[in-house]
N, C-alpha and C positions, 0 to 999 in steps of 0.2 A: 245589506250593503257593507262592503269592506271599508274600514276606516284606515286612512293613510297615516303611516307612522313617519314622522319627520326623519330625515336622513341623520341628523345629529343625534337623535335619540337612539336610532338603530346602532350608530357607531359606538355610543356610550355603552349600550347593552352588550355589544360584541366584545368590547374591551373588558368589561366586568366579567363576562363569561370566561374569556381566555385567562384572565388573572386568577379567577377562582379555580379553574382547572389546574393551573400551574401550582397554586398553593397546595391543593389536595395531592397532586403528583409528588410534590416535594415532601409532604408529610408522609405519604406512603413509602417514598424512598428512604426517608430517615428511619421509619419504623422497620423497614426491611433490613437496613444496616444494623440497627440496634438488635434486631432478632438474630441476625447473622453473628454479631459479636457475642451475644449472650449464649448462643448455642455452641459456639466454637470453644471447646474445652482445652485444646492444646495438643501439639504433636500429632496432628491428624485425626484426633477424636472429635466427634461432633454429635450433638443431639438434635434431632428433628422430630418434634412432636413426642411420641412415645417410643421412638426408635433411636438406637445408637449406632453410629457408623465409625469405621476407621479407614481413612483414606478412600472414602467413597463406597466402601463395602459394608453392608449391614452386619453387625455382630448379632448372631441369632440368640434370642431369648435374653439379651442384656436388659437389665432393669433401669430404665431411663431416670426414674425418680430418685434412685439412690446412687446412680453412677457418678463416679468422680475420677478425674485424672490426677495421678500422683507425681509423675515426672519420668523422663527418660524412657517413654514407651509403656510405663506401668499404669494400670487403672484397675478399679474394682467397683463392684456393686454389693448389694447385701449378700449375694450367694456365691459370687465367683470373682477370681482375680484374673487380670488379662495382661499380656505383654504384646504390644503392637497388634492389638485386636484379637489375638489368639488366647484361649483359656490356658492358664497355668494349672495343670492337673494337680489336685490335692492341696493347693495353696489355701490358707485360711483367711478369708476376707476380714474377719473381725480383728485379727491380730496383725494383718499385713501392713508393712510400712516401707516406704522408699527411704534408703539410707544415703544415697548420693553416688555419683560416679559409676552408675550402672548397677550398683548393689541394692538389694532389698531383702527383707526377711519377714517371716511370720514367727509364731511361737516355737516352731520346730525346725525350720530350715532357713538357709541363706541362699539367695539367688544372685546370679550375675547375668545381666541382660536376659532374664527370663528362665535361665537354666539353673537347677539346684547345684550347690557346691557339696560334694561328697564329704561327709564327716565334719563339716563346719558347725560350730556351736553358736546357735542363733542368739542366745541370751547374753553372750559376752563378746559378740563380734564387733570389731571396731574398724572404721574407715580411717586410714592413715594419710591418704592423699596420693595423687599422681599414680593411681592404679593399684597402690599397695593397700593391704588390709591384713587383719589377723584376728585370731581368737587366742585363748590362753595356751594352745598347743601347736598351732600351725600359722605360718605366714603365707600370704597369697599375693600374686601380681596378675592383674586383669583376670581374676577368677581362677587362676591356676596355682596350685600349691607349689611353694618354693622348697625344693628338696633340701633337707639338711639345715634349714634356717631355724634359729632359736627364737621362738615366738616371744618369750618373756622379755628379751632384750632387743627385739627387732624394732627399728625405727626408720622412718622415711626421711631422707636427707634432701630431697628435691632433685629436679632435673634428671630423674630416672635412677638416681643413686639411693642406696639404702645400706644398712649395716646391722649386725648384731654383735655380741661380745667377741666373736671369733672370726667373723668373715665380713667382707663387703660385697655388695651386689649392684648390678647395673641392669635395669629393665628386667628384673626378676631372675637374672642368671648370676651365679656365683662369679665374682670378679677376681680372677686370679692375677690380673695385671697390677692390682694394688697389693702392697705388702701386708696389709692387715685392716682391721676395722677403723682406721683413722682417716677414712676418705672425707674430704671437705669440699663440697660443691661451691664454686665461686661465682656462678652466673654465666650466662652466655654459652652453655655447654662445656665450660671449663671445670675441672676439678683437680685436686692434688692430694697426695699423701705426704709423709715426711721426707720423701726422697725424689718424687717425680711429679710432673704436671701432665694432665691429660686433656684432650679435646675430643668430645664425643667418644670417650673411652679409648682413644689412641694416644700413645705417648707423644708429648711435644718435645722434640729433640732440642737440646741446648738451653732448655728452660730451667731456671733455678727455683726450686719449690719454696725455699725459705724466703725469697723476696718477691715471689710472683703475685700479681694482683690483676684482677679483671677490671677493665675500665668501663666500657660500654660499646654497643654497636659492633660487636665482634672483636674489638681491640683489647689487648692485654699487654702487660710488660713485666719484666723483672729488673734487677739492678743494672743489667747490661744490654738487654735486647727488647725490641718491640715485636708483637705478634698480632696477626689477623687471622681469626678462625683457625688457630692452631699452627699457622705457618709463620716463620720468622720474616719480619719486614726488614729487608737489607738496608743498612745505612741509617736507620732511624735512631733518633736520640731520645731515650726514655725519660731523661730528667727534664726535658723541655717540651715534651710531646703534649699536644692538646687536641681534644675532639672538637670538630666544627659542626658535625651533624650530617645526617643523610648519607653516611658512609665516608664522608670526608674527614680528614684529620691533618695535622701539620706539626712540624717542629720549626725552628727558626730558619731552616734552609730549604725545606721541601714540603710540598702538599701531597697528600695521599688520597686515593679513592679506593676503598675496599682493599687496602694494603699495597696498592700499586702506585708508584710515583706519577704525579700529574705533570707532564712536561710543560715547561714555560710558565707555570703558575707562580704568583707572588704570595708567599705566606703572610706577609705583613698586612696585605689588604684583602685577602681572600675571605669570602663568606659564602655559605650555602644558602640557596634561595628556596629549595624545596623541589620535589618531583624529579630529582637527579640533576637539576640545574645549579650552577654556582658561578661566581665571577670574582675577578680582582679588578684593579683599576684600569686594566688595559684589555682584558679578554673575557669571554664567556665560555663556560664549559658545560657539557652534558655527559653525565656518568663518566667523568674523568677525562673526556676528550674535548679538545678545543672546538667550539662551535663557530666555524668560519662564517664571516659575514655578519655576525651579531655585534651590535654596538653596546659595549659594556656600560657606558654612562647612562643610557636610557633603558637598559634591559631590565625586565621584571617578569617574575613567574606569576601566572594567573591562577590556574587550577586544572586538575585532571589532565596533566601532561601539556597544557597550553602555556605559551609564554610569548613575549613580544618585546621589541625595541621600538624606537620612534618610527621605523619604516616597514618593519617586517614582523609577521606572526610566525610562530613555530609550534609544532606539535611533536612531542617526544624526540626533540633534537633535530627535526627536519623542517625546512622552510615550507610554508603554505603559500600556494600561488594565489 
């Protein structure tokens, strides 16, 4: 004879069973996540059990127990060295090391993104930064030898510029636009020598090298003129010029956005809000253009292109219905 189970007891048992299942499912999920994170080595490499994969494709005969990711696509196990999942032929795993910026070396060779550099000396190879490197006899840019460069005096100056005792270089090429090895990077892609100023290796007309200084956000000045990304800002006052932020700047008479005058803006009350938005006491602006219909007194920038005033919301300078 079957015994009747009270409804309340059945309900309690059902709830306990459901809760137990949820707990075990959560534990299993957490273990799966932990396993996923543990086996993920970096840059597309992954170990699953005794096998090693690169971006979903198994690396044949890779030794999972000794396999290690080094950086920038390089990896190795006890017997082989790999770049982006492919074997680097003749590379020595026991002496192989990642140097940085795509360069690596073993006891005999130097590599750039997996390819050996011809005639580079591994034991004395140095990373200089910004793609530049050298050994005692040669200088390189992005793995390519710089013809005619003097390695012993070669140095990276930053922003793509470099020099030795006799010449200056830009992105690995001899820089004939400069008078000599006195190139001075200033920041923001500006540089100068004793006589001229350059922006992205193009001469900035009317700029005075002796008084030229980079400010920030693309703006620069000398004793007489203002510049934005290498172009003269007409009518600007360098002595009283100040940066506001997000591409905006001002002198006592004019507000600028990316070097262009913002019509109708009041410099004394102007402030940048973020996301291209700005305002003064009377008007709101988006990327240097007045935002019609926006109330300055209540206008505020929210995030990710969104903004609002007391009555209207905006997205990237457009009203939202």
